[in-house]
N, C-alpha and C positions, 0 to 999 in steps of 0.2 A: 363551833360548837355552840348554839345558845345554852345559855341558863336556866335550870330549874323553873327560874323565875319568867324566864318569857312563857315556859307554856304553863303556868299558875296563870298570869294574868289574862292569855291567852284562852285557858281552861273558864276562868270569871267571865270574861266575855261572852261566853258560849253557853254559860248559865243564864245569865241577864238578857240571853236569846232567848230560849228556852221560857223563863218565867212569861216574858215578854207576849211569845206566841200562844202560850197558855194561856192566861191572861185576854186574850182577844181570842181568840178561836172558842172559848167556854164562851164571851158578849155575844160574837157574829151564830154561833150556832146551835148556843143551847136555850129549848124554848122553856125552860125551867128558870133559869136566871133570872130570863123578862121578869115572868107573871113571878114568882116570889121576889125582887131585886129590886125589882120596879114598881110593883104595886105592893107590896109587904113588906119592904125594907130587910128582906130575909138575909144569911150569909148562904152566897153561892158557892162558899165550901163546905158546905156541909154537907156533908154522905146522906142526908136525909132529906135533903133539899132536891140536891143532884147528883143525876150518876152518870154524866160523860167521863167522868172520870178529872177533870182539871185539880182535884185534889191533893189524887196520887201522881201527878204533874210538878204540880206546887211542891209537894213535898220531897218530892226527888231531888231537885233542884238544892231547896231546904237542907238536905239531911247534907248531899255532896258538899256543899256551901260550909254546913257546921264541919265534915270534916278538915275542910281545909284552913279553915278557922281558929279549929280546937285537936283535934288529931295531928295531925301535920306539925304543927312546932312542940306538940308536945314530945315527939319522936327527934325531930329535929335539937330541942335540951337535950335529951337523954343521948344522942352522938356528942355534944359539944360534953358533958360531961364525963362521959366514957372520955372522948380524949383526953378531957384535963389529969383524969386519971391513970391514967395508962396511954397517953401520948397513941400518936397516927402512927398506925403500921400498916403505911401506901392506903387500905383503900378502905372504904367508907364503913363506918361502921355495920351501919343500921341500913341496908341499902331497901327497908321498906321508905327508905324518906325518899328518892327520886322514883321506888317502883306505885307508889300509893298516889299519887298525881298522874303517872300515864298511866292506870289501870281504869283513873274516872275520864279521862281522855279519849279512850279507844272508842267509846259507841260517835266520837263525835268526830270519828279518823277522812269521813267522807267530807269536809266543809273546807272551806278556802280558810290557809295562816297552817294548818296542820302539815308538824315537818317528820315524814316515818322512818328516823331517829329517838320518835315519840311512842315507837309503839314496845309496847311491855313484851319484855324474853318471855318465851314461856309460852303468851296466847296465840292461839292462831287467828285468821281475821277471818273466821269461820267459830266464836269463841267457844273454842274447846281451848282445855286448856290441857296442855304434855303434859306428859307422867313419864 
């Protein structure tokens, strides 16, 4: 069974690809990008300048990276503190440590390298949560 770090490494590469694709498609497809950036030096991600949704796509990538860089380590630190104070009870004290990256990776399940074991429990392939 691959380690959670394999999933996180794979997910980071998907985020890099998304960021690159968003920037490339923005430069190729957005008329405002050419006019404002090339002629006026404007910020193409400013929603007042461009309406092609690249800003939302780039913020989505940045938000997911922030979760991986900030929230996930904080959860892991809480787990470590629980184990040091209470000992291990056999199960991970906080399932969110493994669930969070699985949830972030689920939209990329159709990409090469995604492993079925990474699919988050409780989430169906039709994007609804079992209750």
